[in-house]
N, C-alpha and C positions, 0 to 999 in steps of 0.2 A: 503495497500498499504505501502512494507516497502521500507524505507526510503536509504536503502544502494541500493535499487534499481535505486534512482534518477541520473540520469547520470552528476550531476555537485559534487553529495556527490562519487558518484562511480568515478568519475576522479582524486576527492582528494584523494580517499580510492589507489589508485592504487600507486602512486607518494610516497607510505612509506611501509615500514617489514608487513609482510603481519602479522603477531605477535602483533604490535602496530594498527592495523586494524581492529583484534578479541575486544582490550580495550574500544573503545568506548560505550557507548548505544546511544540509540535511541534519548533521548534527548538528547546529546549533538552533536550528529546530526545533528537533528531537530536546531537546534542554531547557529552551524559550515554555513549550508547552509544558514540562514540565511547572517551571517556575509561576504561570502562568493559570495553569490548568485549577492554582485551589482554589480560585478567584470565581472561578466559574461554577455559582450555584444555584442561575436558574432563576424563575418564577416559584414566588414562595409568595400561599394567600395576604400573611402581614406579611413583610420587612421592615422595619422603622431603626436606623438608624439616623443619631446626632452624635452631637462630640459635645464632651463639658469639663468647660477650661477652669484652673486650680491652678491661679497665680501664674505661673509660668511653666504650667506641662497643661497638656491636654491627653484628653482622656475620649474612648470610641465608645459609642455602649450601640449596639445591632442586637437586633429582637427578630428572630424570621420564624412564622411558622410555619407550616403546611404537611403535607402528607410524606413521608420518610418512604424517600423510595428508594433506600441502599439496603444491602444484603443486613442483620445483624448477625454478631458473633455470639454468643449459648452464651457469654458475661450479660450479654445487653438485649438480651430476652432477658435472663432473669430477673434481670435490672426493669426491665417494663414489664413485664407481669408480679413483683410484686405492688412496683408506681399504680398498676392497674385496681389492684388487690386494694390497695390502699385507698387510694378518690375514692373503687366504690364505697368499700367499707365507712366514710366520711362524709360521701355523701350520703348512706345510711341513717349513719349516727343524724342525721343535722332532717332529714325528712321523719325521726322519730321526737325530734325534740320539738323540733316544731308542730308535728302532735300532738306531741302532751302540751305544747305551750295552749294548742285552740284548744284542747280538753280540759284546760285547766281553767281559762279564761270563760269556757262556756258554762259548767259548774259552777264558778262566781255566780254571771251574771243571773240564773236559773237559783243563788242562794243556799249552794249547797254546801252543809262542812264537812268535811270528813272528819278532822279531830274539831272539838269545839273550842274554841278561842286561841286559835292557830291558824297562822296565815302566812305565807308569802310576801301577799305587800305589794304581788305582781297585779292580784287586782286591781287596788288602791294604784298605781302605778301609772295601766290603761285608763283608769276613768279621766285622769290626773291629765293627760295627753290633749280628750275631747273639753274638759274643763276652760 
C-alpha cells in the first residue's frame, strides 16, 4: 500500500504546496503518520475543549464523549463491567430513596404517624417551601 494513499497522510499533504509534498520519502511519511496519528480522534458527540490560564502557566482541558469503537482489553472490560454495576446500583439507590421520600411525604400529608411524637422534620421542611 502506498503511504500517500492513507487518509491521514493525504489530508496532511493536501495542506501544503505540491512541491513540498513531493520532497517527503515514504519513510518520512510513515513517521509523520505515527506522530500525527494520536491526534486523529474523529468525531465525538460532545467535544468540549478550552484552556485555563493560571499566572504564567496554561492548562488545556478536553472533555470527549461518544461511542467507544476501540477493542477493550480484558482489564478495561472488567473496569467497564464494574463501573456499569456501580452506576446501576447508584441509580437504583437513588430511585429507592426518591420513592421512600414520596411515600413519607404522602404519609405525612394524610396525617399518619407511625411513631407517636417523632418526626424526621421532612414534612415541616416541605410545607415551608410552599408557605
